[in-house]
C-alpha positions in Angstrom: 8.6 11.6 -7.9 9.8 14.7 -9.8 13.3 14.2 -7.8 13.8 10.9 -8.6 14.2 12.1 -12.8 17.2 14.5 -11.5 20.6 13.2 -12.3 21.8 13.7 -8.9 22.6 11.5 -7.1 21.9 13.2 -3.2 18.7 14.9 -5.1 17.6 11.3 -6.5 18.3 10.3 -2.7 16.2 12.8 -1.3 13.2 11.8 -4.1 13.8 8.3 -3.0 13.0 9.2 1.2 10.1 10.8 0.5 8.9 8.7 -2.0 9.3 6.1 0.4 7.4 7.7 2.9 4.6 8.4 0.9 4.6 5.0 -0.4 5.1 3.5 3.3 1.5 5.9 3.9 -0.7 4.7 1.9 0.4 1.3 2.6 -0.8 2.1 6.0 -3.6 4.1 5.4 -5.3 2.6 2.0 -6.7 -0.9 3.9 -7.5 1.1 6.8 -10.0 2.9 4.9 -11.1 -0.1 2.3 -11.7 -2.1 6.1 -13.6 1.3 7.6 -15.2 1.6 4.3 -16.8 -2.1 2.8 -20.1 -3.8 4.2 -18.9 -7.2 6.3 -18.8 -9.2 4.0 -16.9 -8.2 1.5 -13.9 -6.4 4.2 -11.5 -8.8 3.6 -12.1 -9.5 0.4 -11.8 -5.8 -0.8 -8.2 -6.0 1.1 -7.1 -8.7 0.0 -8.1 -7.0 -3.3 -5.4 -4.5 -2.4 -2.8 -6.7 -1.4 -3.3 -7.8 -5.5 -3.2 -4.6 -7.1 0.1 -3.9 -5.2 1.4 -7.3 -6.9 -0.3 -6.3 -10.1 1.9 -2.6 -9.7 4.9 -4.6 -9.4 4.2 -6.8 -12.4 4.0 -4.3 -14.9 7.2 -2.1 -13.2 9.3 -5.5 -14.3 7.6 -5.1 -17.7 8.2 -1.2 -18.0 11.6 -2.0 -17.2 12.5 -4.9 -19.6 11.0 -3.0 -22.0 13.2 -0.1 -21.2 16.1 -2.2 -21.3 15.5 -3.6 -24.5 16.4 0.2 -26.7 19.6 0.2 -28.5 21.2 3.1 -29.9 24.6 4.8 -30.3 25.3 6.2 -27.2 22.6 4.5 -24.9 24.9 3.3 -22.1 25.4 7.9 -21.1 22.1 8.9 -22.1 19.7 9.5 -18.8 16.4 8.4 -21.2 16.3 5.1 -20.0 15.8 5.3 -16.6 14.0 8.5 -16.6 11.3 6.7 -18.3 11.3 4.1 -15.6 11.0 6.4 -12.9 8.5 9.1 -14.5 5.8 5.9 -15.4 5.5 6.2 -12.1 4.2 10.0 -11.4 1.2 8.3 -13.4 -0.3 6.8 -11.3 0.7 9.3 -8.9 -1.1 12.5 -10.2 -4.5 10.2 -11.0 -4.4 9.3 -6.9 -3.8 13.0 -5.9 -6.8 14.7 -8.7 -9.3 11.6 -7.3 -8.4 12.2 -3.4 -11.1 16.0 -3.3 -13.4 12.9 -4.2 -13.3 10.5 -2.0 -15.5 10.8 1.0 -14.3 10.7 4.2 -15.3 7.6 6.3 -18.3 7.3 8.6 -16.7 5.6 11.3 -13.4 8.8 11.3 -16.5 11.3 10.9 -18.9 9.9 13.8 -15.9 9.6 16.3 -15.4 12.9 15.2 -18.6 14.0 16.7 -20.2 14.5 12.7 -22.7 11.9 12.9 -24.7 13.4 10.8 -22.2 13.3 8.0 -21.3 10.3 8.4 -24.7 9.1 8.6 -25.0 10.7 4.7 -21.3 9.0 3.3 -22.9 5.9 4.7 -25.6 6.3 2.5 -23.8 7.9 -0.1 -21.3 4.1 0.6 -24.0 2.3 0.7 -26.0 3.2 -2.0 -29.0 3.2 0.1 -31.9 5.6 2.4 -30.9 7.0 5.5 -34.3 5.4 6.7 -33.6 1.6 5.5 -32.7 -1.4 8.2 -29.1 -1.8 7.2 -28.3 1.4 7.2 -29.8 2.2 10.3 -27.8 -1.1 11.8 -24.9 -0.2 10.9 -25.0 2.8 11.8 -25.9 1.6 15.2 -22.9 -0.7 15.7 -20.2 2.2 14.1 -21.2 4.6 17.2 -21.8 1.7 19.8 -18.4 0.8 18.9 -16.9 4.5 18.5 -18.6 5.0 21.2 -17.0 2.3 23.7 -13.6 3.1 22.2 -14.2 6.1 23.3 -14.8 5.7 26.9 -11.9 2.9 27.0 -9.3 5.5 26.3 -11.2 8.5 27.9 -8.4 9.8 30.1 -5.0 7.9 28.7 -2.2 9.4 27.5 0.5 7.6 24.9 2.1 6.9 28.2 -0.7 4.3 29.5 -1.5 3.4 26.3 2.3 2.6 26.1 2.4 1.2 29.3 -0.6 -1.7 28.8 1.6 -2.6 25.9 4.1 -3.2 27.8 3.5 -4.7 31.2 -0.1 -6.4 30.1 1.4 -9.7 29.1 -1.5 -10.3 26.2 -0.7 -7.7 24.9 3.2 -8.3 24.7 2.5 -11.3 23.4 1.0 -9.5 20.7 2.6 -6.7 20.1 6.1 -9.4 20.1 4.2 -11.5 17.0 3.6 -8.7 15.1 6.9 -7.4 15.0 8.1 -10.7 14.7 6.0 -11.3 12.1 7.1 -8.6 9.8 10.5 -9.3 10.8 10.9 -12.5 9.5 8.8 -11.8 6.5 11.7 -9.0 5.1 14.3 -12.0 6.9 13.1 -14.7 3.9 14.6 -12.0 1.5 11.3 -10.9 -0.5 12.7 -7.5 -0.8 16.0 -8.9 -2.8 13.6 -10.8 -4.8 11.9 -7.8 -5.9 14.8 -5.5 -6.7 17.0 -7.9 -8.9 14.2 -10.6 -10.6 14.9 -9.5 -13.4 18.4 -10.4 -13.4 17.7 -13.9 -12.3 15.1 -14.0 -14.8 17.5 -12.9 -17.7 20.6 -15.2 -15.8 18.0 -18.1 -16.3 16.9 -17.6 -19.6 20.1 -17.4 -20.7 21.1 -20.6 -19.1 18.2 -22.8 -20.3 18.9 -21.4 -23.8 22.4 -22.8 -23.4 21.4 -25.9 -21.9 18.7 -26.4 -25.1 21.5 -25.1 -27.2 23.8 -27.9 -26.3 21.5 -30.8 -26.2 21.0 -30.2 -29.8 24.5 -28.8 -30.2 26.4 -31.7 -28.7 
């Protein structure tokens, strides 16, 4: 984030690259963290709320860009304050996330998968706010343990090369892999990212066009 505020093109590009890697990692890990920590009854809702928060963040970003674009003072076209302010505001949620990460518990599934079953049970009790002997805790804990053990048995002795072969040579896996890749690819082909980047310009052009038409109607 700090690198993106330096008025040098190469440093800005490097900062955007590093920031993109961080955003990409959080986009992958955050839904997984929510899915592993959430009860089954609200797991889908929690993941949907995560996507809703992303859209809310985009909306806030648009309004921030619009706000700084209204700044007007002598020499504003040669001043770096506007874009540095817009880029610097993104440091606020980033800093808050870094400060709060130490207080985020490891998921019970992760701990159980790494042989820390007692700590996994403690974290599960902490997340559900229930004692360890509660029937709900015992049922969910046993389900997680059984699923983790089943996955470990299935993957025992399998290297990444064996997994890759299963994806390539098993027809059902090929179909799933193809659908996942094509879904992501055609999602990008819809142009949503381009609309997000140019949304402010499109909205401004549309507003000017509507005002012009309204003026013509009122003053023929």
